GUPAPA-360491 format. One record per residue (C-alpha): chain; residue number from 1; x, y, z. Coordinates in steps of 0.001 Angstrom, whole numbers, plus 500000, padded with zeros to 6 digits. Each point is the difference from the previous one (the first is absolute). Last residue first. Layout:
! GUPAPA-360491
+-------+------+--------+--------+--------+
| chain | resi |      X |      Y |      Z |
+-------+------+--------+--------+--------+
|     A |  NUM |      X |      Y |      Z |
...
+-------+------+--------+--------+--------+
***
This chain:
! GUPAPA-360491
+-------+------+--------+--------+--------+
| chain | resi |      X |      Y |      Z |
+-------+------+--------+--------+--------+
|     A |  458 | 530480 | 853288 | 132741 |
|     A |  457 | 500265 | 499731 | 503682 |
|     A |  456 | 500745 | 503843 | 500301 |
|     A |  455 | 496840 | 500710 | 502274 |
|     A |  454 | 498474 | 502209 | 497211 |
|     A |  453 | 500556 | 497226 | 497483 |
|     A |  452 | 498678 | 497254 | 502292 |
|     A |  451 | 496826 | 502216 | 500737 |
|     A |  450 | 499300 | 500409 | 496122 |
|     A |  449 | 500670 | 496438 | 499226 |
|     A |  448 | 497723 | 498849 | 502880 |
|     A |  447 | 497221 | 502086 | 498572 |
|     A |  446 | 500371 | 498261 | 496684 |
|     A |  445 | 499917 | 496511 | 501620 |
|     A |  444 | 497000 | 500508 | 502101 |
|     A |  443 | 497182 | 499562 | 497354 |
|     A |  442 | 501859 | 497733 | 497733 |
|     A |  441 | 498353 | 496443 | 500896 |
|     A |  440 | 496688 | 501657 | 500943 |
|     A |  439 | 499559 | 501701 | 496591 |
|     A |  438 | 501537 | 496887 | 498168 |
|     A |  437 | 497453 | 497654 | 501654 |
|     A |  436 | 497111 | 502330 | 499519 |
|     A |  435 | 500774 | 500536 | 496223 |
|     A |  434 | 500739 | 496238 | 499495 |
|     A |  433 | 496671 | 498730 | 501196 |
|     A |  432 | 499935 | 498147 | 503424 |
|     A |  431 | 498238 | 496673 | 499659 |
|     A |  430 | 503089 | 497948 | 499762 |
|     A |  429 | 501329 | 501807 | 503200 |
|     A |  428 | 497617 | 498148 | 502132 |
|     A |  427 | 499601 | 501227 | 503438 |
|     A |  426 | 502289 | 503167 | 499607 |
|     A |  425 | 502644 | 501268 | 502089 |
|     A |  424 | 501879 | 503282 | 500158 |
|     A |  423 | 503393 | 501149 | 501159 |
|     A |  422 | 502640 | 502721 | 499288 |
|     A |  421 | 503356 | 500332 | 501547 |
|     A |  420 | 502838 | 502491 | 499818 |
|     A |  419 | 498253 | 502763 | 502280 |
|     A |  418 | 502851 | 502487 | 500285 |
|     A |  417 | 502206 | 501286 | 503009 |
|     A |  416 | 498698 | 497092 | 502016 |
|     A |  415 | 499150 | 500041 | 503804 |
|     A |  414 | 496402 | 499290 | 500114 |
|     A |  413 | 498122 | 496914 | 498796 |
|     A |  412 | 496669 | 500721 | 498343 |
|     A |  411 | 500909 | 498874 | 496450 |
|     A |  410 | 501589 | 496869 | 501529 |
|     A |  409 | 496752 | 498674 | 501381 |
|     A |  408 | 498971 | 497629 | 497243 |
|     A |  407 | 503511 | 498790 | 499451 |
|     A |  406 | 500371 | 499700 | 503722 |
|     A |  405 | 497536 | 497029 | 500242 |
|     A |  404 | 498597 | 498724 | 496504 |
|     A |  403 | 497726 | 497577 | 502001 |
|     A |  402 | 497570 | 499333 | 497236 |
|     A |  401 | 499269 | 498127 | 496715 |
|     A |  400 | 498895 | 502095 | 497030 |
|     A |  399 | 503145 | 500469 | 497918 |
|     A |  398 | 501577 | 502804 | 501977 |
|     A |  397 | 502177 | 502403 | 497914 |
|     A |  396 | 503097 | 501627 | 501401 |
|     A |  395 | 501683 | 502857 | 498188 |
|     A |  394 | 503584 | 500561 | 501351 |
|     A |  393 | 501749 | 503223 | 498779 |
|     A |  392 | 503724 | 499640 | 499806 |
|     A |  391 | 502757 | 502643 | 499675 |
|     A |  390 | 501263 | 499284 | 503463 |
|     A |  389 | 499675 | 502130 | 503109 |
|     A |  388 | 496729 | 498383 | 501041 |
|     A |  387 | 501379 | 496445 | 499534 |
|     A |  386 | 501192 | 499792 | 503639 |
|     A |  385 | 496350 | 500406 | 501068 |
|     A |  384 | 498880 | 497385 | 497577 |
|     A |  383 | 502505 | 497493 | 501165 |
|     A |  382 | 499198 | 500621 | 503753 |
|     A |  381 | 496403 | 499903 | 499405 |
|     A |  380 | 500241 | 496632 | 498268 |
|     A |  379 | 501971 | 498641 | 502908 |
|     A |  378 | 497520 | 501384 | 502695 |
|     A |  377 | 496938 | 498632 | 497951 |
|     A |  376 | 501287 | 496582 | 499350 |
|     A |  375 | 496298 | 498624 | 500092 |
|     A |  374 | 498679 | 500743 | 496362 |
|     A |  373 | 497402 | 497352 | 499002 |
|     A |  372 | 498999 | 502304 | 497064 |
|     A |  371 | 499212 | 499156 | 496404 |
|     A |  370 | 503167 | 501643 | 498555 |
|     A |  369 | 501024 | 502038 | 497100 |
|     A |  368 | 502863 | 502638 | 500212 |
|     A |  367 | 500548 | 502427 | 497100 |
|     A |  366 | 503381 | 501612 | 500661 |
|     A |  365 | 500433 | 503399 | 498386 |
|     A |  364 | 503741 | 501054 | 499679 |
|     A |  363 | 501024 | 503553 | 499416 |
|     A |  362 | 502045 | 501103 | 497124 |
|     A |  361 | 503905 | 500499 | 499298 |
|     A |  360 | 500476 | 496245 | 501106 |
|     A |  359 | 502141 | 498377 | 502667 |
|     A |  358 | 500524 | 496243 | 499727 |
|     A |  357 | 501607 | 498965 | 503251 |
|     A |  356 | 497606 | 502100 | 502112 |
|     A |  355 | 496974 | 498916 | 497949 |
|     A |  354 | 500853 | 496368 | 500444 |
|     A |  353 | 500512 | 500287 | 503616 |
|     A |  352 | 496700 | 501701 | 500693 |
|     A |  351 | 498378 | 497062 | 497755 |
|     A |  350 | 501630 | 497477 | 502272 |
|     A |  349 | 498947 | 501827 | 503179 |
|     A |  348 | 496420 | 500086 | 498684 |
|     A |  347 | 500195 | 496376 | 499195 |
|     A |  346 | 501109 | 498962 | 503505 |
|     A |  345 | 497476 | 502452 | 501723 |
|     A |  344 | 497081 | 498309 | 498129 |
|     A |  343 | 500498 | 496633 | 501819 |
|     A |  342 | 496541 | 498389 | 499428 |
|     A |  341 | 500406 | 496204 | 500074 |
|     A |  340 | 499795 | 497444 | 497246 |
|     A |  339 | 503589 | 499152 | 498886 |
|     A |  338 | 502107 | 501718 | 497359 |
|     A |  337 | 502696 | 497238 | 499853 |
|     A |  336 | 497127 | 497490 | 498872 |
|     A |  335 | 499235 | 502508 | 497189 |
|     A |  334 | 502959 | 499063 | 498114 |
|     A |  333 | 500398 | 503161 | 497974 |
|     A |  332 | 499852 | 499806 | 496241 |
|     A |  331 | 502798 | 501700 | 497895 |
|     A |  330 | 500302 | 496995 | 497644 |
|     A |  329 | 497174 | 497491 | 500320 |
|     A |  328 | 499798 | 498195 | 503179 |
|     A |  327 | 499370 | 496114 | 499965 |
|     A |  326 | 498040 | 497416 | 501833 |
|     A |  325 | 499858 | 502027 | 503119 |
|     A |  324 | 501684 | 498517 | 503039 |
|     A |  323 | 497404 | 499464 | 502753 |
|     A |  322 | 498250 | 502410 | 502404 |
|     A |  321 | 498002 | 498157 | 502492 |
|     A |  320 | 496274 | 499608 | 499259 |
|     A |  319 | 497351 | 502127 | 501685 |
|     A |  318 | 500162 | 503263 | 498029 |
|     A |  317 | 500382 | 498311 | 496495 |
|     A |  316 | 503338 | 499669 | 498311 |
|     A |  315 | 502701 | 502153 | 498185 |
|     A |  314 | 499087 | 503162 | 502066 |
|     A |  313 | 498768 | 503088 | 498271 |
|     A |  312 | 500305 | 501066 | 496374 |
|     A |  311 | 500050 | 503073 | 497641 |
|     A |  310 | 503616 | 499360 | 498785 |
|     A |  309 | 499964 | 497727 | 496902 |
|     A |  308 | 496519 | 500538 | 498385 |
|     A |  307 | 499780 | 503702 | 500846 |
|     A |  306 | 503498 | 500610 | 498814 |
|     A |  305 | 499332 | 498073 | 496725 |
|     A |  304 | 496898 | 502352 | 499231 |
|     A |  303 | 501941 | 503128 | 501073 |
|     A |  302 | 503212 | 499452 | 498002 |
|     A |  301 | 499535 | 503252 | 497814 |
|     A |  300 | 499370 | 501936 | 503063 |
|     A |  299 | 503349 | 498925 | 501814 |
|     A |  298 | 499379 | 498739 | 503507 |
|     A |  297 | 503313 | 499851 | 501836 |
|     A |  296 | 500677 | 496370 | 501115 |
|     A |  295 | 498521 | 499199 | 503440 |
|     A |  294 | 501952 | 500672 | 503181 |
|     A |  293 | 498863 | 497813 | 502908 |
|     A |  292 | 498953 | 501073 | 503545 |
|     A |  291 | 499698 | 497516 | 502945 |
|     A |  290 | 497082 | 498765 | 502139 |
|     A |  289 | 497630 | 501274 | 497128 |
|     A |  288 | 501485 | 502024 | 497238 |
|     A |  287 | 500056 | 500903 | 496357 |
|     A |  286 | 502236 | 502831 | 498535 |
|     A |  285 | 499966 | 501927 | 496807 |
|     A |  284 | 502030 | 502547 | 498176 |
|     A |  283 | 497593 | 501470 | 497394 |
|     A |  282 | 500961 | 501022 | 496319 |
|     A |  281 | 498420 | 502775 | 497860 |
|     A |  280 | 503535 | 501542 | 499101 |
|     A |  279 | 498921 | 503550 | 500890 |
|     A |  278 | 498009 | 498766 | 503049 |
|     A |  277 | 496639 | 501955 | 500578 |
|     A |  276 | 497742 | 499025 | 497081 |
|     A |  275 | 501172 | 496491 | 499299 |
|     A |  274 | 500568 | 499282 | 503587 |
|     A |  273 | 496364 | 501031 | 500911 |
|     A |  272 | 498794 | 497892 | 496950 |
|     A |  271 | 501916 | 496956 | 501380 |
|     A |  270 | 497949 | 500542 | 503355 |
|     A |  269 | 496784 | 498859 | 498125 |
|     A |  268 | 501738 | 496821 | 498591 |
|     A |  267 | 501255 | 499177 | 503493 |
|     A |  266 | 496641 | 500415 | 501604 |
|     A |  265 | 498611 | 497581 | 497464 |
|     A |  264 | 502520 | 497363 | 500779 |
|     A |  263 | 499195 | 500495 | 503608 |
|     A |  262 | 496139 | 499377 | 499356 |
|     A |  261 | 500655 | 496964 | 497972 |
|     A |  260 | 497593 | 497881 | 502115 |
|     A |  259 | 502922 | 497795 | 501050 |
|     A |  258 | 501984 | 502854 | 501255 |
|     A |  257 | 497387 | 501725 | 501892 |
|     A |  256 | 499144 | 496602 | 501647 |
|     A |  255 | 503614 | 499509 | 500877 |
|     A |  254 | 500278 | 503361 | 501918 |
|     A |  253 | 499421 | 498286 | 503512 |
|     A |  252 | 503144 | 498094 | 499546 |
|     A |  251 | 502332 | 502919 | 499645 |
|     A |  250 | 500946 | 501074 | 496481 |
|     A |  249 | 499731 | 503958 | 500522 |
|     A |  248 | 501136 | 501758 | 496860 |
|     A |  247 | 502442 | 503025 | 499861 |
|     A |  246 | 500291 | 501956 | 496761 |
|     A |  245 | 502714 | 502982 | 499734 |
|     A |  244 | 499404 | 502824 | 497690 |
|     A |  243 | 502727 | 502602 | 499270 |
|     A |  242 | 498578 | 503344 | 499569 |
|     A |  241 | 499305 | 502691 | 497272 |
|     A |  240 | 497459 | 502660 | 500552 |
|     A |  239 | 498339 | 501508 | 496715 |
|     A |  238 | 496896 | 501201 | 501706 |
|     A |  237 | 500299 | 499764 | 503793 |
|     A |  236 | 497259 | 502349 | 501227 |
|     A |  235 | 497685 | 497394 | 501248 |
|     A |  234 | 497397 | 500198 | 497193 |
|     A |  233 | 502823 | 499901 | 497594 |
|     A |  232 | 501395 | 496781 | 501494 |
|     A |  231 | 496549 | 498457 | 499864 |
|     A |  230 | 499651 | 501011 | 496342 |
|     A |  229 | 503208 | 498471 | 499060 |
|     A |  228 | 499303 | 496665 | 501763 |
|     A |  227 | 496657 | 500064 | 497989 |
|     A |  226 | 501724 | 500221 | 496835 |
|     A |  225 | 502506 | 497310 | 500907 |
|     A |  224 | 496994 | 497970 | 500784 |
|     A |  223 | 498463 | 500306 | 496632 |
|     A |  222 | 503331 | 499202 | 498144 |
|     A |  221 | 500721 | 496960 | 502460 |
|     A |  220 | 496380 | 498559 | 499301 |
|     A |  219 | 500663 | 500348 | 496142 |
|     A |  218 | 503416 | 498463 | 500330 |
|     A |  217 | 498675 | 496926 | 502015 |
|     A |  216 | 497295 | 499555 | 497229 |
|     A |  215 | 502571 | 500163 | 497247 |
|     A |  214 | 502612 | 497594 | 501564 |
|     A |  213 | 503101 | 502003 | 501225 |
|     A |  212 | 503040 | 500490 | 497665 |
|     A |  211 | 499120 | 503619 | 499197 |
|     A |  210 | 500225 | 501029 | 503643 |
|     A |  209 | 503794 | 498922 | 499938 |
|     A |  208 | 501124 | 503624 | 500746 |
|     A |  207 | 497463 | 502259 | 501258 |
|     A |  206 | 498244 | 502910 | 498330 |
|     A |  205 | 498918 | 502451 | 502716 |
|     A |  204 | 496212 | 500431 | 500644 |
|     A |  203 | 498698 | 503493 | 499808 |
|     A |  202 | 500202 | 502615 | 502687 |
|     A |  201 | 502036 | 502493 | 497802 |
|     A |  200 | 497407 | 499571 | 497248 |
|     A |  199 | 497064 | 501141 | 502199 |
|     A |  198 | 497354 | 497271 | 499778 |
|     A |  197 | 497294 | 500285 | 497223 |
|     A |  196 | 497162 | 498044 | 501574 |
|     A |  195 | 501333 | 497439 | 502395 |
|     A |  194 | 500506 | 496452 | 498623 |
|     A |  193 | 497068 | 497656 | 500676 |
|     A |  192 | 500584 | 498198 | 503241 |
|     A |  191 | 501063 | 496384 | 500393 |
|     A |  190 | 497645 | 497768 | 502004 |
|     A |  189 | 502135 | 497141 | 501678 |
|     A |  188 | 499860 | 496370 | 498740 |
|     A |  187 | 501690 | 497655 | 502510 |
|     A |  186 | 503507 | 499319 | 498415 |
|     A |  185 | 500449 | 496583 | 498290 |
|     A |  184 | 501730 | 497486 | 502282 |
|     A |  183 | 503639 | 500396 | 501068 |
|     A |  182 | 502090 | 497006 | 499590 |
|     A |  181 | 502002 | 498653 | 502998 |
|     A |  180 | 497382 | 497336 | 500566 |
|     A |  179 | 498790 | 501233 | 503442 |
|     A |  178 | 498532 | 497303 | 502095 |
|     A |  177 | 496265 | 500081 | 500402 |
|     A |  176 | 498791 | 501998 | 502801 |
|     A |  175 | 498622 | 498692 | 503356 |
|     A |  174 | 498121 | 502678 | 501890 |
|     A |  173 | 499928 | 499534 | 503760 |
|     A |  172 | 496523 | 499996 | 501556 |
|     A |  171 | 500262 | 497749 | 503008 |
|     A |  170 | 499052 | 496708 | 498192 |
|     A |  169 | 502336 | 501185 | 497320 |
|     A |  168 | 502951 | 499474 | 502399 |
|     A |  167 | 499328 | 496433 | 500528 |
|     A |  166 | 499844 | 499085 | 496373 |
|     A |  165 | 503155 | 502046 | 499254 |
|     A |  164 | 501923 | 498275 | 502775 |
|     A |  163 | 499114 | 496464 | 498895 |
|     A |  162 | 496714 | 498565 | 498571 |
|     A |  161 | 499716 | 497113 | 502479 |
|     A |  160 | 499215 | 502207 | 502904 |
|     A |  159 | 500400 | 499012 | 503789 |
|     A |  158 | 498477 | 501451 | 503183 |
|     A |  157 | 502107 | 499732 | 503170 |
|     A |  156 | 498401 | 502715 | 501862 |
|     A |  155 | 501860 | 500572 | 503368 |
|     A |  154 | 498638 | 503283 | 501533 |
|     A |  153 | 502045 | 503045 | 501187 |
|     A |  152 | 498316 | 502811 | 501877 |
|     A |  151 | 500161 | 503770 | 500054 |
|     A |  150 | 497709 | 501704 | 502520 |
|     A |  149 | 497705 | 503145 | 499144 |
|     A |  148 | 496761 | 497978 | 500062 |
|     A |  147 | 501553 | 497368 | 497679 |
|     A |  146 | 502852 | 500642 | 497632 |
|     A |  145 | 501549 | 497095 | 498089 |
|     A |  144 | 503514 | 498404 | 499392 |
|     A |  143 | 499414 | 496906 | 497875 |
|     A |  142 | 501250 | 496579 | 499679 |
|     A |  141 | 501460 | 497321 | 497588 |
|     A |  140 | 497926 | 500849 | 496920 |
|     A |  139 | 501692 | 497451 | 497689 |
|     A |  138 | 500810 | 499653 | 496362 |
|     A |  137 | 501251 | 496917 | 498048 |
|     A |  136 | 497429 | 497646 | 501647 |
|     A |  135 | 500275 | 496235 | 499185 |
|     A |  134 | 500285 | 498785 | 503673 |
|     A |  133 | 500654 | 502071 | 502948 |
|     A |  132 | 500929 | 499958 | 503723 |
|     A |  131 | 500598 | 503027 | 502092 |
|     A |  130 | 501561 | 501005 | 503362 |
|     A |  129 | 498998 | 503310 | 501330 |
|     A |  128 | 502169 | 501996 | 502441 |
|     A |  127 | 499301 | 502940 | 502336 |
|     A |  126 | 501618 | 502798 | 501702 |
|     A |  125 | 503770 | 498891 | 499692 |
|     A |  124 | 502351 | 502581 | 501623 |
|     A |  123 | 502265 | 501889 | 497842 |
|     A |  122 | 499967 | 502924 | 502354 |
|     A |  121 | 499275 | 502909 | 497623 |
|     A |  120 | 498454 | 498070 | 497080 |
|     A |  119 | 497766 | 497945 | 502236 |
|     A |  118 | 499623 | 496734 | 498129 |
|     A |  117 | 497261 | 498056 | 498259 |
|     A |  116 | 501080 | 496623 | 498523 |
|     A |  115 | 498480 | 498185 | 497149 |
|     A |  114 | 500694 | 496345 | 499459 |
|     A |  113 | 500681 | 497566 | 497109 |
|     A |  112 | 502092 | 497197 | 501406 |
|     A |  111 | 500197 | 498061 | 496694 |
|     A |  110 | 499048 | 501530 | 496567 |
|     A |  109 | 498998 | 497507 | 497425 |
|     A |  108 | 496151 | 500099 | 500967 |
|     A |  107 | 500530 | 503830 | 499502 |
|     A |  106 | 499983 | 499360 | 496200 |
|     A |  105 | 502818 | 500161 | 497420 |
|     A |  104 | 502279 | 502079 | 498014 |
|     A |  103 | 499180 | 503526 | 501650 |
|     A |  102 | 497978 | 499647 | 503274 |
|     A |  101 | 498162 | 503032 | 501259 |
|     A |  100 | 499395 | 501317 | 503686 |
|     A |   99 | 497584 | 502516 | 501381 |
|     A |   98 | 499610 | 502524 | 502886 |
|     A |   97 | 496729 | 502039 | 499799 |
|     A |   96 | 500278 | 503306 | 501634 |
|     A |   95 | 496488 | 501124 | 501030 |
|     A |   94 | 498388 | 503343 | 501114 |
|     A |   93 | 501694 | 502484 | 497577 |
|     A |   92 | 497569 | 503094 | 499938 |
|     A |   91 | 502573 | 502422 | 501426 |
|     A |   90 | 503336 | 499157 | 498777 |
|     A |   89 | 502146 | 497419 | 501958 |
|     A |   88 | 502934 | 501576 | 501718 |
|     A |   87 | 498991 | 498920 | 503477 |
|     A |   86 | 499679 | 496291 | 498794 |
|     A |   85 | 503675 | 499938 | 498993 |
|     A |   84 | 500211 | 496593 | 498066 |
|     A |   83 | 503164 | 498413 | 498952 |
|     A |   82 | 499762 | 497001 | 497461 |
|     A |   81 | 502704 | 497296 | 500444 |
|     A |   80 | 500842 | 496889 | 497912 |
|     A |   79 | 501720 | 497081 | 501782 |
|     A |   78 | 501923 | 496908 | 499036 |
|     A |   77 | 501117 | 497098 | 502070 |
|     A |   76 | 502976 | 497600 | 499555 |
|     A |   75 | 502118 | 501733 | 502726 |
|     A |   74 | 499410 | 503584 | 498951 |
|     A |   73 | 498585 | 501578 | 496857 |
|     A |   72 | 498724 | 503648 | 499565 |
|     A |   71 | 497365 | 501437 | 497809 |
|     A |   70 | 498541 | 503349 | 499174 |
|     A |   69 | 498986 | 503111 | 501942 |
|     A |   68 | 496600 | 500452 | 498375 |
|     A |   67 | 498674 | 503383 | 501558 |
|     A |   66 | 496764 | 501252 | 501538 |
|     A |   65 | 499507 | 503408 | 501647 |
|     A |   64 | 502121 | 501979 | 497590 |
|     A |   63 | 496947 | 501795 | 498732 |
|     A |   62 | 500941 | 499206 | 496378 |
|     A |   61 | 500190 | 496360 | 500868 |
|     A |   60 | 503352 | 498399 | 499439 |
|     A |   59 | 501003 | 496820 | 498282 |
|     A |   58 | 498247 | 500228 | 496708 |
|     A |   57 | 501438 | 497190 | 497821 |
|     A |   56 | 500554 | 497814 | 503101 |
|     A |   55 | 496649 | 500783 | 501609 |
|     A |   54 | 498177 | 502686 | 501455 |
|     A |   53 | 496377 | 500623 | 498585 |
|     A |   52 | 498315 | 503110 | 500940 |
|     A |   51 | 501507 | 501846 | 496895 |
|     A |   50 | 497545 | 498001 | 497970 |
|     A |   49 | 497242 | 502265 | 501016 |
|     A |   48 | 497710 | 500558 | 502925 |
|     A |   47 | 500315 | 496313 | 501192 |
|     A |   46 | 496753 | 498097 | 500802 |
|     A |   45 | 498423 | 498621 | 503282 |
|     A |   44 | 497375 | 502837 | 500151 |
|     A |   43 | 501608 | 501096 | 503275 |
|     A |   42 | 503101 | 500923 | 497950 |
|     A |   41 | 502713 | 497518 | 498808 |
|     A |   40 | 503856 | 500131 | 500092 |
|     A |   39 | 501198 | 496636 | 498371 |
|     A |   38 | 503326 | 498510 | 501005 |
|     A |   37 | 502592 | 497615 | 498630 |
|     A |   36 | 502272 | 497227 | 500988 |
|     A |   35 | 501682 | 497729 | 497358 |
|     A |   34 | 500922 | 496345 | 499618 |
|     A |   33 | 502265 | 498363 | 497492 |
|     A |   32 | 499019 | 496216 | 499520 |
|     A |   31 | 501456 | 497250 | 502075 |
|     A |   30 | 501214 | 497327 | 497660 |
|     A |   29 | 503197 | 499098 | 501985 |
|     A |   28 | 500035 | 501648 | 503377 |
|     A |   27 | 499406 | 503299 | 501920 |
|     A |   26 | 497748 | 500368 | 503040 |
|     A |   25 | 497383 | 502602 | 500313 |
|     A |   24 | 499470 | 503479 | 501665 |
|     A |   23 | 497731 | 502874 | 499230 |
|     A |   22 | 501057 | 502871 | 502374 |
|     A |   21 | 497708 | 502875 | 500959 |
|     A |   20 | 502007 | 502806 | 501538 |
|     A |   19 | 497916 | 502428 | 502070 |
|     A |   18 | 499780 | 503724 | 501134 |
|     A |   17 | 496984 | 500898 | 501767 |
|     A |   16 | 500400 | 497605 | 503016 |
|     A |   15 | 497039 | 499009 | 501984 |
|     A |   14 | 498545 | 497364 | 497633 |
|     A |   13 | 497000 | 498118 | 501288 |
|     A |   12 | 499791 | 496263 | 499050 |
|     A |   11 | 497914 | 498166 | 497668 |
|     A |   10 | 498973 | 496328 | 499147 |
|     A |    9 | 498596 | 498980 | 496717 |
|     A |    8 | 502659 | 497412 | 499258 |
|     A |    7 | 501774 | 498861 | 503227 |
|     A |    6 | 502337 | 502609 | 501532 |
|     A |    5 | 503224 | 499525 | 501948 |
|     A |    4 | 500170 | 502828 | 502441 |
|     A |    3 | 502901 | 502234 | 501038 |
|     A |    2 | 499506 | 502044 | 503290 |
|     A |    1 | 500009 | 503829 | 499519 |
+-------+------+--------+--------+--------+
***
């Protein structure tokens, strides 16, 4: 390929499938920070969901086809690079829009702004596009697009005054309000009437601290404990005792579920499972995104404060850089350290380590909530296969997004002595009544207990 210097609107055929797209500029006093990003679009010119935006807070696409590699500085110049593997793009993706954003100023203050397209294998320059700008704070520099089976690169040079968020919303990205750190009121969920004359042995256990809850929350808990007991009896697990561990996805795509109060409501509903199964009514808890973080144990009598303090996502909105929070209350996790990506294998490994280091005479039930975007399939499978011989049952619940990967397929994977994983997903968990939710949540756990005892795991 011969390198070409392109003018605005010009295009060139791209023969290599693996590319490096470098955004370069000159350093100097008063020059704002510049970032490269990419949007993966369908033929309709829109993203499929927020996961199709690759940038500094979400640096890798789930397919692995596009990745934000980060910045380098040399000889007074700066570069920020995006890698694109055209051969790995998922079916239906026909454009990769290559963008830039300026933080702390406008592109009129950025000298020497240029985009370079390089062959990733050889390092040869395929094309370059030199840009000039004024008051814009975001730019579409260029785009890779598919035309009659041939990938091409076009020099675009279109500016936006509304910044990265304004540019991204043009293509269907959702801009959420920043998380405040306080959980909003839970979304109302239908609460079933108590079952008629339940068997005494299957009734709800009295739990330490329950009497300290607000009246409405205590009433909901009582009814939900009844329903958990009924579900256990249906599945032949009447009177079973287990340690309950809660894991909450806090990746960027979950922010809407947090701000709506959906996650807070899920935690309250899971507290009833711990109250009925765990002899002390406590849950160990983790949150995760790029990294896992252990949360304080959830004690039933402290549930309202626990929801307020610990059901949280990132400190700032999706499109703004993470800044130091104004102040953390005791026990709170600095959510900047958790990040925004999906790295389920890391929190799975940390929970496994905790169980190994804190053995219990009862099995462990992990209640793991995620909205999908799973892409570390091999690493997750390795962790869950290794966990087969451990006294842990992993119940995964999908919260309505997609791309659950190996979590969804694990039930059918061969080569395990016992089936240690359950999975189901729902479009909107807020609309699922308690009887149905607890029946689905506890449907496979009892059969695993039986199989694990027969195999000598328990």
